[in-house]
C-alpha positions as CSV (number, residue, x, y, z in Angstrom):
1,X,0.0,0.0,0.0
2,X,1.7,3.2,-0.8
3,X,0.7,6.4,0.9
4,X,-0.4,9.9,-0.5
5,X,1.8,12.7,-0.4
6,X,0.6,16.2,0.7
7,X,2.0,17.4,-2.3
8,X,-0.8,15.4,-4.3
9,X,-3.6,17.3,-2.7
10,X,-2.2,20.7,-3.7
11,X,-4.2,22.0,-6.7
12,X,-2.1,21.4,-10.6
13,X,-1.8,25.2,-10.9
14,X,-0.4,26.0,-7.5
15,X,2.1,23.2,-8.4
16,X,3.1,24.4,-11.4
17,X,3.3,28.0,-10.7
18,X,5.7,27.0,-7.7
19,X,7.8,24.6,-9.8
20,X,7.9,27.2,-12.5
21,X,9.2,29.7,-9.7
22,X,11.8,27.9,-8.5
23,X,13.1,26.7,-12.1
24,X,13.1,30.5,-12.0
25,X,15.1,31.0,-9.0
26,X,17.3,29.2,-10.2
27,X,17.9,30.4,-13.8
28,X,16.9,27.6,-15.5
29,X,13.9,29.2,-17.4
30,X,13.4,33.1,-18.2
31,X,9.9,33.7,-17.5
32,X,9.7,35.8,-20.3
33,X,10.1,33.4,-22.7
34,X,7.9,31.1,-21.1
35,X,5.2,33.6,-21.4
36,X,6.0,34.3,-24.8
37,X,5.6,30.9,-25.5
38,X,2.2,30.1,-23.8
39,X,0.7,33.0,-25.7
40,X,1.9,32.6,-28.9
41,X,0.4,28.5,-28.3
42,X,-2.7,30.5,-26.6
43,X,-3.3,32.8,-29.5
44,X,-1.6,32.0,-32.5
45,X,-0.3,28.6,-33.0
46,X,-3.5,26.6,-32.2
47,X,-5.9,29.0,-33.4
48,X,-4.2,29.9,-36.5
49,X,-5.1,25.7,-37.6
50,X,-8.4,26.2,-36.8
51,X,-8.6,29.1,-38.8
52,X,-7.7,27.7,-42.0
53,X,-9.9,24.6,-41.2
54,X,-12.5,27.4,-41.3
55,X,-11.3,29.6,-44.5
56,X,-10.7,26.3,-46.3
57,X,-14.2,25.4,-45.5
58,X,-15.9,28.6,-46.8
59,X,-13.6,28.7,-50.1
60,X,-13.9,24.9,-50.8
61,X,-17.8,24.0,-50.7
62,X,-16.3,19.7,-50.8
63,X,-14.2,19.9,-48.1
64,X,-17.1,22.0,-46.0
65,X,-19.2,19.2,-46.7
66,X,-16.3,16.3,-45.9
67,X,-15.9,18.9,-42.5
68,X,-19.3,18.5,-41.6
69,X,-19.5,14.5,-42.1
70,X,-16.3,13.5,-40.8
71,X,-14.7,16.4,-38.9
72,X,-11.7,14.2,-37.6
73,X,-10.8,13.4,-41.2
74,X,-11.3,16.6,-42.9
75,X,-9.2,18.2,-40.6
76,X,-6.5,15.8,-40.4
77,X,-6.7,16.1,-44.5
78,X,-4.8,19.6,-43.5
79,X,-2.4,18.3,-41.0
80,X,-3.7,19.1,-37.8
81,X,-3.8,16.1,-36.0
82,X,-2.6,15.3,-32.1
83,X,-3.8,15.4,-28.7
84,X,-7.2,16.5,-28.0
85,X,-7.7,16.4,-31.3
86,X,-8.6,12.5,-32.6
87,X,-12.4,13.0,-32.7
88,X,-13.9,16.1,-33.3
89,X,-17.3,17.0,-34.6
90,X,-17.9,20.1,-36.5
91,X,-21.0,22.0,-36.5
92,X,-22.4,24.8,-38.6
93,X,-23.5,28.4,-37.5
94,X,-26.3,29.7,-39.7
95,X,-28.9,32.7,-39.8
96,X,-31.3,30.5,-37.7
97,X,-28.9,28.7,-35.8
98,X,-26.0,29.4,-33.3
99,X,-23.9,26.9,-32.1
100,X,-21.9,27.0,-28.7
101,X,-19.2,24.7,-27.4
102,X,-18.8,24.1,-23.4
103,X,-17.0,21.0,-21.6
104,X,-19.4,21.1,-18.0
105,X,-17.4,18.4,-16.8
106,X,-13.6,19.8,-17.0
107,X,-12.3,21.7,-20.1
108,X,-12.2,19.0,-23.1
109,X,-11.1,21.1,-26.1
110,X,-9.4,20.3,-29.1
111,X,-6.1,22.0,-28.8
112,X,-4.8,20.7,-32.2
113,X,-7.0,23.2,-34.1
114,X,-7.8,25.8,-31.3
115,X,-4.7,25.5,-29.1
116,X,-4.7,26.4,-25.3
117,X,-8.3,26.4,-23.6
118,X,-8.7,30.0,-22.8
119,X,-9.6,30.7,-18.7
120,X,-12.9,31.8,-19.0
121,X,-13.5,28.1,-21.1
122,X,-12.3,26.5,-17.7
123,X,-14.1,28.8,-15.4
124,X,-16.6,26.4,-13.3
125,X,-19.4,29.5,-14.3
126,X,-19.4,29.7,-17.8
127,X,-19.3,25.8,-17.7
128,X,-22.4,25.7,-15.6
129,X,-24.3,29.1,-16.8
130,X,-24.0,28.2,-20.4
131,X,-25.8,25.1,-20.5
132,X,-28.9,26.7,-18.7
133,X,-29.0,30.3,-19.9
134,X,-26.9,30.0,-23.4
135,X,-28.5,33.8,-24.7
136,X,-27.5,35.4,-21.2
137,X,-24.1,34.2,-21.1
138,X,-23.4,34.7,-24.7
139,X,-25.0,38.3,-24.4
140,X,-22.5,39.0,-21.5
141,X,-19.4,37.9,-23.7
142,X,-20.6,40.6,-26.4
143,X,-22.6,38.5,-28.6
144,X,-26.0,39.5,-29.0
145,X,-28.4,37.1,-31.0
146,X,-31.9,37.4,-32.5
147,X,-34.5,36.2,-30.6
148,X,-35.3,34.1,-33.4
149,X,-32.0,32.5,-33.8
150,X,-31.8,29.1,-32.1
151,X,-29.1,28.2,-29.7
152,X,-27.5,24.8,-29.5
153,X,-25.3,23.5,-26.7
154,X,-22.4,21.2,-27.5
155,X,-20.7,19.1,-24.6
156,X,-17.7,18.4,-25.2
157,X,-16.4,15.6,-23.5
158,X,-13.1,12.8,-24.0
159,X,-14.4,11.1,-26.6
160,X,-15.8,13.9,-28.5
161,X,-14.6,17.2,-29.2
162,X,-16.8,19.9,-30.9
163,X,-15.6,22.8,-33.2
164,X,-17.6,25.7,-34.5
165,X,-18.0,26.6,-38.0
166,X,-18.8,30.1,-37.8
167,X,-21.2,31.9,-40.7
168,X,-18.9,33.5,-43.2
169,X,-19.8,37.3,-43.0
170,X,-20.6,39.1,-45.8
171,X,-18.4,41.3,-47.9
172,X,-15.7,39.0,-48.0
173,X,-17.0,36.9,-51.1
174,X,-13.6,38.7,-52.7
175,X,-11.3,37.6,-50.2
176,X,-8.8,34.6,-50.9
177,X,-8.7,31.7,-48.3
178,X,-5.1,33.2,-46.7
179,X,-7.3,36.7,-46.4
180,X,-10.1,34.7,-44.6
181,X,-8.0,32.9,-42.1
182,X,-6.9,36.4,-40.6
183,X,-10.4,37.1,-40.0
184,X,-11.1,33.9,-37.6
185,X,-10.8,34.2,-34.1
186,X,-10.7,31.1,-31.4
187,X,-13.8,32.6,-29.7
188,X,-15.9,32.2,-33.0
189,X,-14.7,28.5,-33.5
190,X,-16.0,27.9,-30.2
191,X,-19.4,30.0,-30.5
192,X,-19.2,32.8,-28.5
193,X,-18.4,35.1,-30.9
194,X,-19.0,35.4,-34.4
195,X,-16.5,36.7,-37.5
196,X,-17.0,40.3,-38.6
197,X,-15.7,41.4,-42.2
198,X,-12.8,43.6,-42.3
């Protein structure tokens, strides 16, 4: 029988912070470099992959169809695979239906296409409230939807992760796929925001 040490009872974020502080004090890591790497993965690298998937779906109807039928396989076509992305289902926002994603149990999230989950996604208040009152939560996050738009909430799990294919904004018909990529945000692919035309 093994005994459980007191360190096992300390929450993981506190252990991580203590480890980072220790490594910094000993000169083994530069906190500025760590912050830069984390920010890059949170806001650029991961979400950029998802934005490429969305832009491809907006410009290639056949790819869009494959994406909606088998998200995992279509995303793999673009080379985006890895942990937390083994089984991704893609749902499409339209003028009458808006999809939003949550993980009510923890923070399951498609890292391979969205990067690290934002802090609000892991927050217990978001995880509990968006299921019960999605329109209110979305409004508080700055997204106002018309009363006649149906909101569907999708609960991610260890078995399936969800990705929202946002509506392509009007006025972007002449933009190239690369130009469209820059418009797509992580929040739009979770369903808490819309994509705006430039």
